[in-house]
NUDREN-499108 format. One record per residue (C-alpha): residue in one letter; x, y, z. Coordinates in steps of 0.2 Angstrom, whole numbers, plus 5000, padded with zeros to 4 digits. Last residue first. Example, Ala and Ser with C-alpha at 12.3 -4.5 7.8 and 13.67 -1.06 7.14 Angstrom:
<recs>
S506849955036 A506249785039 
</recs>
This chain:
<recs>
X499549754839 X501249754840 X502149564838 X503349514853 X505149504856 X506349434870 X508049454873 X509249354888 X510849394894 X510049514909 X508249544902 X508049604884 X506249664875 X505949704860 X504449744849 X504149704833 X502949804823 X503649994822 X504249994805 X506150034810 X505849884823 X505749944841 X506749914857 X507049874873 X508249894889 X508749814906 X507049724909 X506649704929 X506649504932 X505449414940 X506249264955 X505949094946 X507549064950 X507949024930 X507449194928 X505749254927 X504649334910 X502949394919 X501449304907 X500449404896 X502149524892 X502049724893 X501249864884 X500550024889 X499350134881 X498950314873 X499650414891 X499750614886 X501850674887 X501150844879 X502750874867 X502750704858 X501150584865 X501750424875 X501750244874 X502650154888 X503350004892 X503149894906 X504249754914 X503549824931 X505249834936 X505949924922 X504950044916 X505650064898 X504650254891 X504050254869 X503750414863 X502750444848 X502950464829 X501650324821 X501850354803 X503050424808 X504850384819 X505050334833 X505750424850 X506350324864 X506350344882 X507550234894 X507550214913 X505650244921 X505350274936 X504350154948 X502250144949 X502350264934 X501550424940 X499850484930 X499450674931 X497550684929 X497150744912 X495750634912 X495650504926 X493950434925 X494050334909 X496050334905 X496950484899 X498250524908 X499550664907 X501350634910 X502150804919 X503550894910 X504850934925 X505451044920 X504951134903 X506751234891 X506851354881 X507851394866 X507851584864 X506351674851 X507151844849 X508951774848 X508251674835 X509251484833 X507651404843 X508051244849 X506251194860 X506851094878 X505650954889 X506250884906 X505650764910 X505550664927 X505950474929 X507050484945 X508650464935 X508150604925 X507450584903 X508150744894 X506850794880 X507650874864 X506050954854 X506751054836 X506150904826 X506050734837 X507550734852 X508050594863 X508950594879 X509450474893 X510050474911 X510050664916 X510750654935 X511850794932 X510750894920 X509951054926 X509251144914 X510251314903 X509151454902 X510251564894 X510151504876 X510551284876 X511151194863 X512951224865 X513651204845 X514551094840 X516651124833 X516951044814 X517850894813 X516350764818 X515150844803 X513550764811 X512450834798 X512650974813 X513750944829 X512450994839 X513150954859 X512150944875 X512751034891 X513051004908 X515151004907 X515050814916 X513050804909 X513850784889 X512250724879 X513050724864 X511550784847 X512050714831 X510950784814 X510650694804 X508650714804 X508750654819 X510150574831 X510350554849 X511750524859 X512350474875 X513350484893 X514750574885 X516250624902 X516850814900 X517050894882 X518151044880 X517751214883 X518251274865 X517251134858 X517750954855 X518150884837 X517450704842 X518850564837 X518550434824 X518750234824 X518150114808 X517449944814 X518249794802 X516649744788 X515549604787 X514149694794 X514649894798 X515350004812 X515850154815 X516750204831 X516550364838 X517850434852 X517350544866 X517950504880 X516650384888 X516250294871 X515250304857 X514150214846 X514050234826 X513050084815 X512850034798 X511849944791 X511649854775 X509949754773 X509849814755 X508749934758 X509950044766 X509950074782 X511150214790 X511550294809 X510650154819 X511250214835 X512650184848 X512950204868 X514150164881 X515850104872 X517050044881 X518650114879 X519250134858 X521350154860 X521250074841 X519550014836 X520249954819 X520749774827 X519049714839 X519449714857 X518449894858 X516949844848 X515949804834 X516249674825 X515149534818 X515649374811 X514749274826 X513149354820 X511649284830 X510049224823 X508249244824 X506749144819 X506849004806 X506549104788 X507949214798 X507949404809 X509849434811 X510549454828 X512049594831 X513149594846 X513849784851 X515449774862 X515749874880 X516249674885 X515049704904 X513749864896 X513549724882 X512649814868 X511249754858 X510949744837 X509349674832 X509149684811 X507749644800 X506749794799 X508049914809 X508249864828 X509049964843 X509749914858 X510649954876 X510949884894 X511149694889 X512149614901 X513349464891 X514249354904 X512649234904 X513349174886 X511849234875 X510449114871 X510148954864 X508548994855 X508849174854 X507349264852 X506549184866 X504349254865 X503149364871 X501549344870 X500949554871 X499649614885 X499149784880 X498649884895 X497550034898 X497250044914 X495549994917 X495549864901 X497249774911 X496149784926 X494649684919 X495949564910 X496849544927 X494849514937 X494449364924 X496249284925 X496149284944 X494549234943 X494749084931 X496349024941 X495549054955 X493948914947 X495548784940 X496148814959 X497548844970 X497948824987 X498748905003 X499849024999 X498849064984 X497049114994 X498249274999 X498749294981 X496849294975 X496249394989 X497549544982 X496949474968 X494949524969 X495549674980 X496249734964 X494549734956 X493749814969 X494649964968 X494749984948 X492949954949 X492650114961 X493850214949 X493050154930 X491450204940 X489850104937 X490249974950 X489249814950 X490349714941 X491649734953 X490349724967 X490449524963 X492249514959 X492549584977 X491449434984 X492449334972 X493849364981 X493149334999 X492349174996 X494249094989 X495049215002 X493949085014 X493948935006 X496048945004 X496048955023 X494848805024 X495948715013 X497248755024 X496248685043 X495748535034 X497248405036 X498948555042 X497648625052 X496948445062 X498648395063 X499448545070 X497648575083 X497848375088 X499848405093 X499448575100 X498248505115 X499348355116 X500648495120 X499848595128 X499148435140 X500748365143 X501648535153 X500148565166 X500048385169 X501648365173 X501548515186 X499748445193 X500748325196 X502248405204 X500848525213 X500148365223 X498448265216 X497448185232 X496448355238 X496048375220 X495148215217 X493748255231 X493448405221 X493248325203 X494048355187 X493548465172 X493348635181 X494448615195 X495848565184 X495648735177 X496048845191 X497348705194 X498548755181 X499148925188 X499248845203 X500148705197 X501248795185 X501648935201 X502048785212 X503048715199 X503948845194 X504048915214 X505248745218 X506348785201 X506748955207 X507148865227 X508048745220 X509148895212 X509448985226 X509848875236 X511148785224 X511948945222 X511848985241 X512548835241 X514048845234 X514349065239 X514548965257 X512848985269 X512549085284 X510949045286 X509349165276 X507449095284 X506449025272 X504849105266 X503448985260 X502348985275 X502449185271 X500549135275 X500049225259 X501449095254 X500348975259 X498749035255 X499149035236 X499649175224 X498349235211 X498949315195 X498749515196 X500849535197 X501549415184 X500549525171 X501949635178 X501349845172 X501049905156 X501649895137 X501049795122 X502149835104 X502649645104 X502149605120 X502449695137 X500849645145 X499449715151 X497749675158 X496349795160 X494849755172 X493749885168 X494150055168 X493550195179 X494550375180 X493950395159 X495350365145 X496050515137 X495850555119 X497250465106 X498750545102 X498550685088 X499650645074 X500950775069 X500550935052 X498750985051 X497650905065 X496951055073 X496051045087 X494351145090 X493651295101 X494851415092 X494051335076 X492351415079 X490951335069 X490551195078 X490751325095 X489451435090 X488251245091 X488951255111 X489551055115 X488951005128 X489650975146 X490650845153 X490050705165 X491250665179 X491550485181 X491950365169 X491650205163 X490850185148 X489550025146 X489249905132 X487349905125 X486649715125 X485149795133 X484549905121 X484349755108 X485349755092 X484549815077 X484849695061 X484549795047 X484649995041 X484249985022 X485550015008 X485950124994 X484350235000 X482950264987 X481650204996 X482150275012 X481450475003 X479850354998 X479450315016 X479550505019 X480550615029 X480250675046 X481050805058 X481850785075 X481250935087 X479850805094 X480850645094 X482350725105 X481050785119 X480250645117 X482050545117 X482850685133 X483950815127 X485850775131 X486450925145 X486651065142 X488551175142 X489451265153 X491151165148 X491251175128 X491250975124 X492850955113 X492750915091 X494350885084 X494750975068 X495150885052 X495850975038 X495850945019 X495551145014 X493651165015 X492251095014 X491550995027 X491150815031 X490650735047 X491050595059 X490450555074 X491050395085 X489950295097 X489850255113 X488150215122 X487550185137 X485750275145 X484550265130 X485050295110 X483650415105 X484050555115 X485750555114 X485950545097 X484750695094 X485950805106 X487750735098 X486750775079 X486150935085 X488250985092 X488750905075 X487751025063 X486150925056 X486250935037 X485550725038 X484550685053 X482850635048 X483750495038 X484450435057 X482550425062 X481750335048 X483050225044 X482850165063 X484350215077 X482950165091 X483650015092 X485250065098 X487049995089 X488149885096 X489949945092 X489850085085 X490450215068 X489550345061 X489750425047 X489050605043 X488950685024 X488950865026 X490050905013 X490150764999 X491150605003 X491150444989 X490750294997 X491650124999 X491449975012 X492649845017 X492549695028 X494149635039 X494249475050 X496049435052 X496449225053 X497549175065 X496149155078 X495249225094 X496149415094 X494949515083 X493249465085 X492449365066 X492649195077 X491449255088 X490149305074 X488849445074 X488049495058 X489049575049 X489049775045 X488649935035 X487350045036 X486950165021 X485450305024 X484950425010 X485250504996 X485750655004 X487050555015 X486850475033 X488250375033 X488050215045 X489650105051 X489349965064 X490549845069 X490349655075 X492049615070 X493349695057 X492749835049 X493649935034 X492950115028 X493650175013 X492950365011 X493150464994 X493550644992 X495250634993 X495650465001 X494650495020 X495150335028 X493850255040 X494350095054 X493150015065 X494449895074 X493349775085 X494149685100 X494749535110 X495749545128 X495849365135 X496149345153 X495649145156 X497349205168 X497949015158 X497949115142 X498949235145 X500449185132 X499149135121 X498149305122 X499649405121 X499849325104 X498249345097 X498049515101 X499449565095 X499049445079 X497449525076 X498049705077 X499249655061 X497949575052 X497149725052 X498449855049 X498949745034 X496949735030 X496849915031 X498549955019 X497749825005 X496349895004 X496850075002 X497750024987 X500050004986 X501250044998 X500850005015 X502050115025 X500550255030 X499550105036 X501350055049 X501150205056 X499250195061 X499450015067 X501050095076 X500150225084 X498350105087 X499550005098 X500550135109 X498650205111 X497850025118 X499150005129 X499350155138 X497250115140 X497349975147 X497149795139 X495749755144 X494849605153 X493049615152 X492849565132 X492249655116 X493549805118 X492949955102 X494449995095 X494150175082 X495450195071 X495450375058 X496450375043 X497050515034 X497550505016 X498350645005 X500050545004 X499750375006 X499850354990 X501750324987 X502450265008 X502050395017 X503850515020 X503350675033 X502150565042 X500250555036 X498850625050 X498250535064 X496650495075 X496650355088 X495150335096 X495250165107 X494450255126 X493250385121 X493250545133 X492550685144 X490850565148 X489150605145 X488150575156 X486550465153 X486950315163 X488550355154 X488850425139 X490150425126 X490150495109 X491850565101 X491450695087 X492450725072 X492450855061 X493250835044 X493650935032 X493350935015 X494350974998 X495650815000 X497150834988 X497250744971 
</recs>
């Protein structure tokens, strides 16, 4: 689904009552050419707010935010998991930079606001003491966390992030800021709904005092574009507070009572941050909002951050995994002796060896001196002043080396004894909060997002420990998601206690009511398993494959099917090799070989076949053909299935037939549906691709795309004729309707099936019994079965 909303984005930056030309830290982006699955229609807006005197340079901020934006688009899965990755990456970059710059005392800390427009929904991620306001027709929503230094990015290893969600409608407005002015009350903000960006700018400026920073985003009906609004020269100054109050419409307390969340926790005006900058820009004229020529349209490429103001605070920049700038060494203090030139040594004529030793000793001396000088700043804070002259630089350098080692040892001891438990409890609490929000959600889509967040938080918690409480919450979240996603969990068990030889690789399966047949891709032979009172057993005497007598010059088998099955339990198979040779197999009898009669143009390399009403449909991608052997008469020449319109079949990997309908499965997972006709006035027609249609609550009639491609297709017989698709990577079997390919349900193991090494295995084949009451799943040389619900 593509968003039908345009976004007007307006940066607000005022210093001493004058509007600034730019707002540093704001980054706007659009999807790259090849985003991850689920990110195609997303638009992400990043707003980084420094919270310390030492800031990153504008160039470093731009570089980092650009990388974070690309990281978001490369992260598949839910929106919240992608937002979490962005926050954790930024926190790691800031923390690494701060650790390396700890001797200078210049720490770069900050808050991050992330806003994502996903279809017609708005997701917000706040890290640090930031605030988000949504002005909607239903009232004012205020999202924030109480100020807490431990939640600021760049302080600790764990990145704090809180998620918020809202439906996005035309005229809805989002405000992002660090310290909101105390005048931003529910009455004031609620009265601004429905006004355009220019009017909002003037009134917010009038109510916000002399200094404030914010980002204003307003939705409007459109085609999914983003417009960056800039001040238009020759405008007028912002309204004064008394003028803004007189022009702002008031709303009643009853209207405010209907708001989803009331504005709380206003911060005093004097604690607001200021914006550096020189000249003030003029205001935006109302007509410039409607005229797209005065806006920057973001469609095909990302827009760089807004240029920084002329004046800046103390800037710190180092080349640390994405931060680039001037050498931080040049900003460090220099001792008085060095400034006076006392340490400059005159160069004399020396031998190469003497020069080498001289340079080496000089570097060692300077290194020790720098360490001593760096540490002396800290030492002056904790040691008596009279002690400093008695400590030479060498002693100070030794202390500078030993103290961090001791501190790291103590911190490591505390972390490994109590840090892991604290981290586990933090993520568990986050999961419980998501679960509470999910239970309160009425819509299926929103509650699904919250339950997904529960599992993601529990996965993070699992890195630090586990508990019965976490296991119960995981079970609750998984059950809720299964209900929303139409997943039925089946209790699969091993069909053969002893298993099959390790060299076996099962690629195809077919089942009768009491038997299971399996094609081993390694040997090209077919194995038989039959049901007994003690379970399934391997038939050691079954012969079907090129290694047995009677097969002649038969090649490795590529496909097979049950040709007939009698009530006495006698089943006949028909198998195919890549040269068009057939092999007929039955329990207790040697295999019999026969050869397909080729069409006039000859056969290519057949990949498979399907049987329906005793008709044999041969898949021949090399000839871009499907050949029909009516009534399985292999001695007669086949008929070309298609009419004038022939689909491209070079990538077809499987097929199935139901009466007149032929289903072709392509390697990328899409399906071609063809309906046979022998009438010249109405020839055979094909449709490609035929989309899967969803039927789950909240997603009715939307296109359903499996997370990974499906690889096998099977049409079941009455009394429940349906289509089944295997999605190997998810160990899932989709149950769909015939013709319309509408989703019915999905089957998965109750516990993921893993290899001996503990890794999750992709399924290699599946089958349903003739009465569709037993389902089989194969994983290499292992076979599992379960009763169908």
